[in-house]
N, C-alpha and C positions, 0 to 999 in steps of 0.2 A: 809189359805185355809183349808177345812176339806177333809177328805177323807171317801167316803162310802164305808162300808164293808159288808158282809153277815156273822153273827157270828153262828158259830155251825150249819150252814145250815139252820136256822130257822128265824133268825132275821136280817133284814134290817136296817143298821143305819149309822150315822156320828159319827166319832171317835174323842174324846177329850182328851188331856192329863188330869191324876188325880193321883198325887203323884209320888214317884220314880219308882213303878213297875207295878201300875195298870193303867188301862185305862179306861175311860167312854165312853159309846155308848149311843148318842141320838137316841132314837127307832124311827124309821120311820113307820115301819110295822113289825108285828111277825106273825107266822103261827104254831097254836096250832097243825094243822095236820102235821107239820114237826117237832114237838116235843118240842115248845117253852114253858117255865115254865111261860110265862106271859099270863095271860087269855084273852079271846076274848072280853073282856070289853075296848071298844075303848079308855076311858081315861086312864086306866092302861097301854095299850100298847102304849102310846104316852109319856113316861116317858123316864127315864134314867135307865142304868144298869152298873155294874162294870164288866170288864173282864181282866183277866190276859192273855197277849200275849204269854206267856210261857207254859201256860196249855190249854187254849181255842183254838178251832179252828176258822180260820177265812180265807177269801179270799177277795181280791178287788171286789167290786159289778160292775156289767156291767149293759148297757141297758137293756138287758133281763131281769136281776134280777129286775129292776124297773117295768118291764112289768109284770112279774110273780106276785110280791108283789102289783101291781097296785098302784104304787106310781109315781108321776110325778117327773122326775129327774132334776137336776140342772147340768149344765155343769161344775160348780166348784167343784162338787164331783168327777170328773174323772181327774182332774189335778193333777200334780206331788205332792206327799204328803211329808211335810216338817218334821214330827216327824221321827228321827232316831230310835226310840225304836222299830219300826215295821219293819225294813229294813233287820235285820238278822232272823226273825221269819217266819217259813213256816207253 
């Protein structure tokens, strides 16, 4: 299962583990208007980026986030997340 998150309030994506402390987000959509460092180039915005759950801010994505970012959601993105590295991070 993957979990969809909103990273730093400007990037919607799906989380994947990467190493012991970092996580990788598969970018579904970004918003330069909200401060994304990823350009508006659709090819650049459909890649991946690393983030540290201890220093970056994120929250679980909602259906409204998918509407706001204009991305079609998948019900699996809202299922319980199995990676415990995010459980204690706010």
